[in-house]
C-alpha positions in Angstrom: -14.1 17.5 -17.8 -14.9 13.8 -18.1 -14.3 11.2 -15.5 -12.6 7.9 -16.3 -13.9 5.0 -14.2 -11.9 1.7 -14.1 -13.0 -1.4 -12.4 -10.4 -3.3 -10.5 -11.2 -6.7 -8.9 -9.6 -7.6 -5.6 -10.6 -10.6 -3.6 -11.0 -10.7 0.1 -11.3 -13.5 2.7 -14.6 -15.3 3.1 -14.5 -14.6 6.9 -14.1 -10.8 6.3 -17.2 -8.7 5.6 -17.3 -6.5 2.5 -17.6 -3.5 4.8 -14.5 -4.4 6.9 -12.6 -5.1 3.7 -13.6 -1.7 2.2 -12.7 0.2 5.3 -9.4 -1.5 5.6 -8.6 -1.0 1.9 -9.6 2.7 2.0 -7.5 3.3 5.1 -4.5 1.6 3.7 -4.8 3.3 0.3 -5.4 6.8 1.6 -2.4 6.5 3.9 -0.2 5.5 1.0 2.1 8.1 -0.5 1.8 6.4 -3.9 -2.0 6.5 -3.9 -2.4 10.0 -2.6 -1.4 11.3 -6.1 -4.5 9.5 -7.6 -8.1 10.2 -7.1 -10.1 7.0 -6.4 -13.4 5.9 -5.1 -14.5 2.5 -4.0 -18.0 2.2 -5.3 -18.7 -1.4 -4.7 -17.3 -4.6 -3.3 -18.2 -8.0 -4.6 -17.1 -11.2 -2.6 -14.9 -13.5 -4.6 -12.8 -16.6 -3.8 -9.2 -15.8 -3.0 -7.5 -18.6 -5.0 -4.3 -17.4 -6.7 -5.9 -18.4 -10.0 -8.5 -15.7 -9.8 -8.8 -12.5 -11.8 -7.6 -10.3 -9.0 -4.4 -12.3 -8.6 -3.9 -12.3 -12.4 -4.2 -8.5 -12.2 -1.3 -8.5 -9.6 0.8 -10.9 -11.8 0.3 -8.5 -14.8 0.9 -5.2 -13.1 3.1 -5.8 -10.1 6.6 -4.6 -11.0 9.1 -7.5 -11.4 6.5 -9.9 -10.1 8.6 -13.1 -10.4 11.6 -11.6 -8.6 9.8 -9.8 -5.8 10.5 -10.6 -2.2 7.1 -9.2 -1.3 5.4 -11.7 -3.6 7.5 -14.6 -2.1 6.4 -13.6 1.4 2.8 -13.3 0.2 3.1 -16.8 -1.3 4.5 -18.2 2.0 1.8 -16.6 4.1 -0.9 -17.9 1.8 0.5 -21.4 2.3 0.5 -20.9 6.0 -3.0 -19.4 6.1 -4.4 -22.2 3.9 -2.3 -24.8 5.8 -0.8 -26.0 2.5 2.8 -27.3 1.7 3.6 -27.5 5.4 6.3 -30.1 4.6 8.2 -27.4 2.6 11.4 -26.6 4.6 11.0 -22.8 4.2 7.4 -22.9 5.3 8.3 -25.0 8.3 11.1 -22.6 9.3 8.8 -19.6 9.0 6.1 -21.3 11.0 8.6 -22.2 13.8 10.5 -18.9 13.9 7.7 -16.4 13.3 4.6 -18.2 14.6 5.9 -20.6 17.3 4.8 -23.6 15.3 1.2 -22.5 15.8 -0.9 -22.7 12.6 -3.7 -21.0 14.5 -1.6 -18.0 15.5 -3.7 -14.9 14.7 -0.5 -13.1 13.4 -0.5 -15.4 10.4 -3.8 -13.9 9.1 -2.7 -10.3 10.2 0.6 -10.6 8.3 -1.2 -12.2 5.4 -3.7 -9.3 5.2 -0.9 -6.7 5.6 1.3 -8.1 2.8 -1.7 -8.5 0.5 -2.8 -4.9 1.0 0.8 -3.8 0.1 0.9 -6.1 -2.9 -2.4 -4.9 -4.3 -1.5 -1.3 -3.6 1.7 -1.7 -5.6 -0.1 -3.4 -8.5 -2.8 -0.7 -8.5 -0.3 2.1 -8.4 1.7 0.5 -11.3 -1.5 0.1 -13.3 -2.6 3.7 -12.7 0.8 5.0 -13.6 0.7 3.1 -16.8 -2.7 4.7 -17.6 -1.1 8.1 -17.2 1.8 7.5 -19.5 
């Protein structure tokens, strides 16, 4: 029986260590009902900038089901703007900041929510990719 190895690039934050990222990703994926059906092994982590124009995000754009109509992607985009302190004049971003984070751009929940949604987004994209391989 041969083993098929696929490389998937996923970016992580500059302030997060590769070990922390790996442990968080493994924990999230092994707890996922979708991923339990697949065998996977994380064999290496390479730091990469998290700009939305990077290969990891292009992977998400390509394999995330109904990417352009997804509420999860919209939330991810909003949290990215808050985390990066961009587009703060956008009315929707201002409302989210006020209602969810008490107008505090340094609220640690922004980064926690950002990480949580991105794990979910990457998990969904990886699952869709693996399912496509099996069809």
